[in-house]
TIFI-42569 format. One record per residue (C-alpha): x, y, z. Coordinates in steps of 0.1 Angstrom, whole numbers, plus 5000, padded with zeros to 4 digits. Each point is the difference from the previous one (the first is absolute). Example, Ala and Ser with C-alpha at 12.3 -4.5 7.8 and 13.67 -1.06 7.14 Angstrom:
2
+------+------+------+
|   px |   py |   pz |
+------+------+------+
| 5123 | 4955 | 5078 |
| 5014 | 5034 | 4993 |
+------+------+------+
END
This chain:
481
+------+------+------+
|   px |   py |   pz |
+------+------+------+
| 5000 | 5000 | 5000 |
| 5014 | 5033 | 4990 |
| 5006 | 5024 | 5030 |
| 4980 | 5027 | 4983 |
| 4969 | 4977 | 5000 |
| 4983 | 5011 | 5030 |
| 4982 | 4972 | 5019 |
| 4969 | 5018 | 5013 |
| 4973 | 4999 | 4977 |
| 4962 | 5007 | 5008 |
| 4982 | 4966 | 5004 |
| 4964 | 4990 | 5008 |
| 5012 | 4987 | 5036 |
| 5010 | 5034 | 5012 |
| 4974 | 5023 | 4982 |
| 4969 | 4978 | 5009 |
| 4983 | 5011 | 5032 |
| 4993 | 4969 | 5018 |
| 4969 | 4993 | 5021 |
| 5023 | 5000 | 5030 |
| 5011 | 5038 | 4995 |
| 4963 | 5009 | 4996 |
| 4992 | 4979 | 5033 |
| 5027 | 5018 | 5021 |
| 4986 | 5035 | 4990 |
| 4977 | 4999 | 5029 |
| 5034 | 5001 | 5022 |
| 5008 | 5037 | 4991 |
| 4968 | 5012 | 5014 |
| 4994 | 4979 | 5034 |
| 5004 | 5021 | 5030 |
| 5020 | 4987 | 5031 |
| 4967 | 4987 | 5016 |
| 4988 | 4981 | 4971 |
| 5029 | 4976 | 4990 |
| 4986 | 4966 | 4998 |
| 5031 | 4974 | 4998 |
| 4979 | 4972 | 4991 |
| 4986 | 5017 | 4969 |
| 5035 | 5014 | 4991 |
| 5017 | 4964 | 5002 |
| 4971 | 4987 | 4977 |
| 5019 | 5017 | 4973 |
| 5027 | 4974 | 5005 |
| 4979 | 4972 | 4985 |
| 4997 | 5022 | 4970 |
| 5038 | 5006 | 4995 |
| 5005 | 4964 | 5006 |
| 4977 | 4992 | 4970 |
| 5018 | 5024 | 4977 |
| 5034 | 4983 | 5007 |
| 5006 | 4976 | 4972 |
| 5016 | 4966 | 5011 |
| 5029 | 4981 | 4984 |
| 4996 | 4969 | 4981 |
| 5026 | 4977 | 4986 |
| 5000 | 4970 | 4977 |
| 5008 | 4967 | 5016 |
| 5038 | 5001 | 4985 |
| 5033 | 4998 | 5021 |
| 5032 | 5014 | 4987 |
| 5028 | 4988 | 5024 |
| 5031 | 5023 | 5000 |
| 5024 | 4973 | 5005 |
| 4988 | 4986 | 4965 |
| 5012 | 5034 | 4986 |
| 5033 | 4996 | 5017 |
| 4997 | 5016 | 5034 |
| 5021 | 4985 | 5026 |
| 5001 | 5001 | 5037 |
| 5027 | 5016 | 5021 |
| 5019 | 5018 | 4973 |
| 5008 | 5034 | 5015 |
| 5027 | 5008 | 4975 |
| 4978 | 4991 | 4972 |
| 4963 | 5015 | 5005 |
| 4974 | 4981 | 4979 |
| 4977 | 5029 | 4991 |
| 5005 | 4993 | 4963 |
| 4985 | 4966 | 5005 |
| 4971 | 5013 | 5022 |
| 4991 | 5027 | 4973 |
| 5003 | 4975 | 4973 |
| 4974 | 4977 | 5020 |
| 4978 | 5032 | 5004 |
| 5000 | 5009 | 4962 |
| 4994 | 4966 | 4988 |
| 4970 | 4996 | 5026 |
| 4983 | 5033 | 4988 |
| 5007 | 4995 | 4963 |
| 4985 | 4966 | 5003 |
| 4966 | 5014 | 5016 |
| 5012 | 5001 | 5037 |
| 5002 | 4979 | 5029 |
| 5023 | 4997 | 5030 |
| 5037 | 5003 | 5002 |
| 5011 | 4979 | 5027 |
| 5029 | 5008 | 5027 |
| 5006 | 4966 | 5015 |
| 5016 | 4993 | 5033 |
| 5034 | 5013 | 5004 |
| 5021 | 5032 | 5000 |
| 5001 | 5018 | 4967 |
| 5024 | 5030 | 4993 |
| 4985 | 5021 | 4975 |
| 5002 | 5035 | 4984 |
| 4971 | 5023 | 4987 |
| 4968 | 4980 | 4989 |
| 4973 | 5015 | 4978 |
| 4965 | 4986 | 5004 |
| 4977 | 4996 | 4969 |
| 4962 | 4998 | 4996 |
| 4984 | 4967 | 5010 |
| 5027 | 4990 | 5020 |
| 5000 | 4988 | 5037 |
| 5035 | 5000 | 5016 |
| 4997 | 4974 | 5027 |
| 5025 | 4993 | 5028 |
| 4996 | 4967 | 5014 |
| 5002 | 4997 | 5037 |
| 5036 | 4995 | 5009 |
| 5010 | 5020 | 4968 |
| 5023 | 5031 | 5001 |
| 5007 | 5027 | 4976 |
| 5031 | 5019 | 5009 |
| 5006 | 5032 | 4978 |
| 5035 | 5009 | 4994 |
| 5013 | 5033 | 5012 |
| 5022 | 5009 | 4970 |
| 4983 | 5031 | 4989 |
| 5013 | 4999 | 4966 |
| 4977 | 4970 | 4994 |
| 4970 | 5022 | 5004 |
| 5009 | 5025 | 4970 |
| 4991 | 5012 | 4974 |
| 4974 | 5019 | 5018 |
| 4963 | 4996 | 4997 |
| 4970 | 5023 | 5002 |
| 4986 | 5004 | 5037 |
| 4996 | 5025 | 5026 |
| 5025 | 5007 | 5029 |
| 4981 | 5018 | 5030 |
| 4972 | 5009 | 4978 |
| 5024 | 5014 | 4972 |
| 4999 | 4987 | 4965 |
| 5031 | 4987 | 4988 |
| 5023 | 4973 | 4983 |
| 5015 | 4982 | 5028 |
| 5016 | 4966 | 5011 |
| 4980 | 4970 | 4989 |
| 4979 | 4990 | 5033 |
| 5007 | 4965 | 5011 |
| 4967 | 4989 | 4986 |
| 4986 | 5022 | 4974 |
| 4968 | 5000 | 4977 |
| 4990 | 5027 | 4977 |
| 4964 | 5002 | 4983 |
| 4993 | 4963 | 5008 |
| 4966 | 4984 | 5008 |
| 4993 | 4971 | 5023 |
| 5031 | 4995 | 5019 |
| 5009 | 4985 | 5032 |
| 5025 | 4992 | 5027 |
| 4991 | 4973 | 5024 |
| 5010 | 4970 | 5024 |
| 5016 | 4995 | 5032 |
| 5036 | 5006 | 4990 |
| 5024 | 5031 | 5006 |
| 5011 | 5029 | 4979 |
| 5031 | 5015 | 5012 |
| 5012 | 5033 | 4990 |
| 5031 | 4996 | 5019 |
| 5002 | 5037 | 5010 |
| 5021 | 5001 | 5030 |
| 5028 | 5025 | 5016 |
| 5025 | 4986 | 4973 |
| 4977 | 5002 | 4969 |
| 4972 | 5023 | 4988 |
| 4992 | 5019 | 5032 |
| 5032 | 5019 | 5003 |
| 4991 | 5019 | 4968 |
| 4974 | 5020 | 5021 |
| 5033 | 5019 | 5011 |
| 4995 | 4995 | 5039 |
| 5028 | 4984 | 5021 |
| 4977 | 4982 | 5023 |
| 4990 | 4980 | 4967 |
| 5036 | 4991 | 4990 |
| 5009 | 5032 | 4981 |
| 5037 | 5009 | 4999 |
| 5020 | 5027 | 4983 |
| 5006 | 4991 | 4962 |
| 4966 | 4981 | 4997 |
| 4974 | 5011 | 4974 |
| 4969 | 5016 | 5017 |
| 4968 | 5016 | 4992 |
| 5012 | 5029 | 5023 |
| 5028 | 5009 | 4976 |
| 4976 | 5020 | 4975 |
| 4980 | 4972 | 4983 |
| 4966 | 5003 | 5020 |
| 5001 | 5038 | 5000 |
| 5008 | 5001 | 4961 |
| 4970 | 4977 | 4994 |
| 4976 | 5023 | 5020 |
| 5016 | 5027 | 4980 |
| 4991 | 4984 | 4969 |
| 4964 | 4997 | 5010 |
| 4996 | 5033 | 5014 |
| 5013 | 5016 | 4965 |
| 4979 | 4978 | 4982 |
| 5027 | 4979 | 4981 |
| 4989 | 4974 | 4978 |
| 5001 | 4965 | 5014 |
| 5022 | 4987 | 4973 |
| 5027 | 5026 | 5011 |
| 4999 | 4985 | 5037 |
| 5022 | 4971 | 4993 |
| 5015 | 4989 | 5035 |
| 5034 | 4979 | 5001 |
| 5016 | 4977 | 5026 |
| 5020 | 5032 | 5012 |
| 4968 | 5015 | 5008 |
| 4995 | 4972 | 5026 |
| 4961 | 5001 | 5000 |
| 4992 | 4966 | 5016 |
| 4971 | 4979 | 4980 |
| 4969 | 4987 | 5013 |
| 4997 | 4962 | 5009 |
| 4967 | 4998 | 4980 |
| 4989 | 5027 | 4976 |
| 4969 | 4993 | 4977 |
| 4995 | 5030 | 4978 |
| 4967 | 5006 | 4980 |
| 4989 | 4964 | 5007 |
| 4965 | 4988 | 5007 |
| 4987 | 4966 | 5017 |
| 5027 | 4995 | 5024 |
| 5004 | 4974 | 5030 |
| 5029 | 4997 | 5025 |
| 4991 | 4976 | 5024 |
| 5018 | 4978 | 5031 |
| 5037 | 5011 | 4992 |
| 5024 | 5011 | 5024 |
| 5020 | 5030 | 4986 |
| 5031 | 5012 | 5021 |
| 5028 | 5027 | 4996 |
| 4987 | 5021 | 4970 |
| 5025 | 5026 | 4988 |
| 4974 | 5027 | 5001 |
| 4962 | 4998 | 5001 |
| 4987 | 4961 | 4999 |
| 4969 | 4998 | 4981 |
| 4993 | 5031 | 4976 |
| 4971 | 4998 | 4980 |
| 4999 | 5030 | 4976 |
| 4969 | 5011 | 4979 |
| 4983 | 4966 | 5006 |
| 4966 | 4987 | 5003 |
| 4986 | 4969 | 5016 |
| 5027 | 4992 | 5024 |
| 4996 | 4974 | 5030 |
| 5030 | 4996 | 5024 |
| 4992 | 4971 | 5025 |
| 5017 | 4981 | 5026 |
| 5034 | 5016 | 4992 |
| 5025 | 5003 | 5027 |
| 5022 | 5031 | 4997 |
| 5034 | 5003 | 5020 |
| 5021 | 5030 | 4988 |
| 5019 | 5022 | 5025 |
| 5019 | 5018 | 4976 |
| 4998 | 5038 | 4989 |
| 4970 | 5010 | 4983 |
| 4987 | 4964 | 5006 |
| 4962 | 5005 | 4994 |
| 4981 | 4969 | 4999 |
| 4973 | 5007 | 4974 |
| 4996 | 5033 | 4981 |
| 4969 | 4999 | 4976 |
| 5009 | 5032 | 4977 |
| 4973 | 5012 | 4978 |
| 4981 | 4969 | 5005 |
| 4964 | 4989 | 4999 |
| 4980 | 4973 | 5018 |
| 5025 | 4984 | 5022 |
| 4995 | 4974 | 5028 |
| 5028 | 4995 | 5026 |
| 4991 | 4974 | 5025 |
| 5015 | 4973 | 5023 |
| 5036 | 5015 | 4997 |
| 5027 | 5006 | 5026 |
| 5021 | 5030 | 4996 |
| 5034 | 5008 | 5021 |
| 5018 | 5028 | 4980 |
| 5024 | 5026 | 5002 |
| 4975 | 5026 | 4987 |
| 4963 | 5002 | 4995 |
| 4984 | 4965 | 5001 |
| 4972 | 5011 | 4974 |
| 5006 | 5036 | 4982 |
| 4974 | 5010 | 4975 |
| 5014 | 5022 | 4973 |
| 4991 | 5019 | 4966 |
| 5029 | 5018 | 4991 |
| 5024 | 5028 | 5012 |
| 4994 | 5037 | 4993 |
| 5002 | 5008 | 4962 |
| 5000 | 4966 | 4988 |
| 4970 | 4990 | 5022 |
| 4980 | 5032 | 4987 |
| 5010 | 4995 | 4965 |
| 4984 | 4963 | 4997 |
| 4974 | 5006 | 5028 |
| 4992 | 4964 | 5006 |
| 4988 | 4996 | 5037 |
| 5003 | 4968 | 5019 |
| 4964 | 4988 | 5008 |
| 4978 | 4974 | 5015 |
| 5025 | 4980 | 5022 |
| 4993 | 4974 | 5027 |
| 5023 | 4991 | 5030 |
| 4987 | 4973 | 5024 |
| 5012 | 4974 | 5022 |
| 5036 | 5012 | 4997 |
| 5027 | 4999 | 5028 |
| 5027 | 5030 | 5002 |
| 5030 | 4998 | 5023 |
| 5029 | 5026 | 4993 |
| 4994 | 5029 | 4977 |
| 4996 | 5039 | 4996 |
| 4964 | 4993 | 4996 |
| 4974 | 4971 | 4998 |
| 4979 | 5012 | 4972 |
| 5010 | 5034 | 4984 |
| 4989 | 5022 | 4972 |
| 5028 | 5021 | 4986 |
| 5024 | 5016 | 4996 |
| 5001 | 4996 | 4965 |
| 4965 | 5007 | 4994 |
| 4996 | 5029 | 4977 |
| 4974 | 4981 | 4978 |
| 4977 | 4996 | 5030 |
| 4984 | 4974 | 5017 |
| 4965 | 4988 | 5007 |
| 4982 | 4968 | 5018 |
| 5021 | 4982 | 5024 |
| 4986 | 4973 | 5023 |
| 5018 | 4985 | 5030 |
| 4989 | 4976 | 5024 |
| 5008 | 4970 | 5024 |
| 5037 | 5006 | 5000 |
| 5026 | 4999 | 5029 |
| 5028 | 5019 | 5003 |
| 5025 | 4999 | 5029 |
| 5038 | 5011 | 5004 |
| 5019 | 5026 | 5019 |
| 5015 | 5006 | 4964 |
| 4967 | 5007 | 4985 |
| 4997 | 5038 | 4999 |
| 4964 | 5004 | 4990 |
| 4970 | 4981 | 4991 |
| 4983 | 5020 | 4975 |
| 5020 | 5028 | 4983 |
| 4991 | 5024 | 4973 |
| 5032 | 5022 | 4989 |
| 5001 | 5026 | 4974 |
| 5009 | 5037 | 4993 |
| 4998 | 5031 | 4979 |
| 5022 | 4985 | 4973 |
| 4977 | 4970 | 4995 |
| 4964 | 5015 | 4999 |
| 4970 | 4974 | 4993 |
| 4970 | 4990 | 5020 |
| 5000 | 4971 | 5024 |
| 4967 | 4988 | 5010 |
| 4975 | 4975 | 5012 |
| 5023 | 4980 | 5025 |
| 4982 | 4972 | 5023 |
| 5018 | 4983 | 5027 |
| 4982 | 4978 | 5025 |
| 5007 | 4969 | 5023 |
| 5039 | 5005 | 5003 |
| 5019 | 4987 | 5031 |
| 5033 | 5016 | 5010 |
| 5022 | 4990 | 5026 |
| 5023 | 5030 | 4997 |
| 5013 | 5024 | 4976 |
| 5027 | 5027 | 5004 |
| 4984 | 5034 | 4992 |
| 4963 | 4999 | 4992 |
| 4970 | 4978 | 4991 |
| 4988 | 5026 | 4974 |
| 5024 | 5025 | 4983 |
| 4991 | 5027 | 4972 |
| 5030 | 5020 | 4990 |
| 4996 | 5026 | 4972 |
| 5033 | 5012 | 5008 |
| 5020 | 4971 | 4992 |
| 5036 | 5006 | 4987 |
| 4999 | 5037 | 5005 |
| 5036 | 5005 | 4986 |
| 4993 | 4982 | 4967 |
| 5010 | 5021 | 4969 |
| 4970 | 5002 | 4976 |
| 4974 | 5021 | 4985 |
| 4977 | 5009 | 5029 |
| 4967 | 5013 | 5003 |
| 4981 | 4971 | 4994 |
| 4979 | 4997 | 5030 |
| 4989 | 4964 | 5009 |
| 4963 | 4991 | 5013 |
| 4995 | 4974 | 5025 |
| 4963 | 4992 | 5007 |
| 4976 | 4972 | 5010 |
| 5023 | 4978 | 5023 |
| 4982 | 4980 | 5026 |
| 5013 | 4975 | 5026 |
| 4979 | 4977 | 5019 |
| 5007 | 4975 | 5030 |
| 5038 | 5003 | 5000 |
| 5015 | 4990 | 5033 |
| 5038 | 5008 | 5007 |
| 5017 | 4991 | 5034 |
| 5030 | 5022 | 4995 |
| 5011 | 5033 | 4980 |
| 5013 | 5036 | 5001 |
| 4967 | 5015 | 4990 |
| 4968 | 4990 | 4990 |
| 4993 | 5021 | 4968 |
| 5025 | 5023 | 4985 |
| 4984 | 5022 | 4973 |
| 5022 | 5029 | 4983 |
| 4985 | 5021 | 4975 |
| 5010 | 5031 | 4980 |
| 5002 | 5036 | 5012 |
| 4960 | 5001 | 4999 |
| 4978 | 4971 | 5013 |
| 4981 | 4994 | 4965 |
| 5020 | 4972 | 4985 |
| 4989 | 4974 | 5025 |
| 4965 | 4994 | 5005 |
| 4975 | 4972 | 5011 |
| 5023 | 4980 | 5021 |
| 4982 | 4977 | 5026 |
| 5014 | 4978 | 5026 |
| 4972 | 4978 | 5020 |
| 5001 | 4972 | 5024 |
| 5036 | 5000 | 5005 |
| 5021 | 4993 | 5030 |
| 5038 | 5011 | 5004 |
| 5017 | 4989 | 5029 |
| 5034 | 5010 | 5015 |
| 5002 | 5031 | 4978 |
| 5033 | 5018 | 5014 |
| 4987 | 5036 | 4989 |
| 4966 | 4993 | 5014 |
| 4980 | 5012 | 4971 |
| 5002 | 5012 | 4963 |
| 5019 | 5027 | 4980 |
| 4982 | 5022 | 4975 |
| 5018 | 5026 | 4981 |
| 4976 | 5020 | 4975 |
| 4973 | 4975 | 4999 |
| 4967 | 5005 | 5014 |
| 4974 | 4976 | 4984 |
| 5007 | 4970 | 5020 |
| 4973 | 4984 | 5019 |
| 5006 | 4974 | 5028 |
| 4972 | 4977 | 5012 |
| 5005 | 4978 | 5027 |
| 5039 | 5003 | 4997 |
| 5016 | 4992 | 5035 |
| 5037 | 5008 | 5006 |
| 5016 | 4986 | 5031 |
| 4964 | 4988 | 5012 |
| 4985 | 5035 | 4998 |
| 4974 | 5012 | 4974 |
| 5013 | 5026 | 4976 |
| 4981 | 5030 | 4993 |
| 5007 | 5022 | 4970 |
+------+------+------+
END
């Protein structure tokens, strides 16, 4: 594909106004006293009905039959794996089998109608030689369009794809590989090493602010912008199920401009820098359920592009369900932002458990005047928290105040509703930070919640007034607004 052939084309899946969007319009007009959570969550059934399910022919392509061998760290077998994937896709689809054993590999490219299945006892270990992941492919990095290192598992424009099975996918990020590229000594960086802090990250952000065309934004190994573990771009009908994902160089699961995605029963352990667990960006109709997150950054972070790039394409993320998940370490349990310039609407979170002294917040919304956009219609209920470090709910419209960008794009956050949340330890109950006036955060409700052992004994509000607390108890005392 020519770099001048831009990937974004108007399609029916983005232009069509779905019945879910119409159904959720009622959310924008409800007053705080009228929130009916049962009625709101009924929309989850409609969203699920719109999610297309994967289906694969009963044909198996064993990677060992294409030349893949176990325990060959000096001779990664990605060419054999990719050959099996191509053969499977070209013959109408099926399952590419990773059998028991440890297979060392380089970058994998998934194709339509292929289920990449890891048998129990199977491990894919990705090589850490950065040169294997070039030439660069089209992606986004921190919400910015560019050509960058090939994600460890990548798909572009594919349909009906899956990664399944009880096996392990190990990105092999560590203090010795990938993670030092963040440029922080506590992640292993030393003088003389390549790092995103030596100008590449700032240069890419400048390209976007100056509206440089994407084909000019070609990153190199020397730029040290780490790849994602899984990046599906402009794909639809996707399943990621049961696998264990370890030690990603960067974000773990990054669906970008995708529709009809299910992430189910996945275990994510990634304590590295920017180690987000699952980051749907400009995605529609997503179900994340029965997953475990233990991360070095946000567990789940919903995004829609950063600054000029997000506004340019104007593709919101919408209709995302998170349920029955467990969150341990992370900057936030379920997060919206900060790369959210395209906006977000319709989030439903329920029946989750979160607990760690290194979990900073439970529900987090982060944005600023570089981003703009509207974030609306967020419903959270029945969440049990052992402890978190800062707050159960944090809304921050002044995130990254020193970011170099074109400002004046005031964000809006509205219709955020929490019910039946318990937390046994935190610094604050709620933290909400608006802009200079109090007009950009509205219709926030917290009801039937109990937060104990709150060290600051209450909430923290700055330039936010439209918050209703109904039957909220902090340290055993009912809170009055």
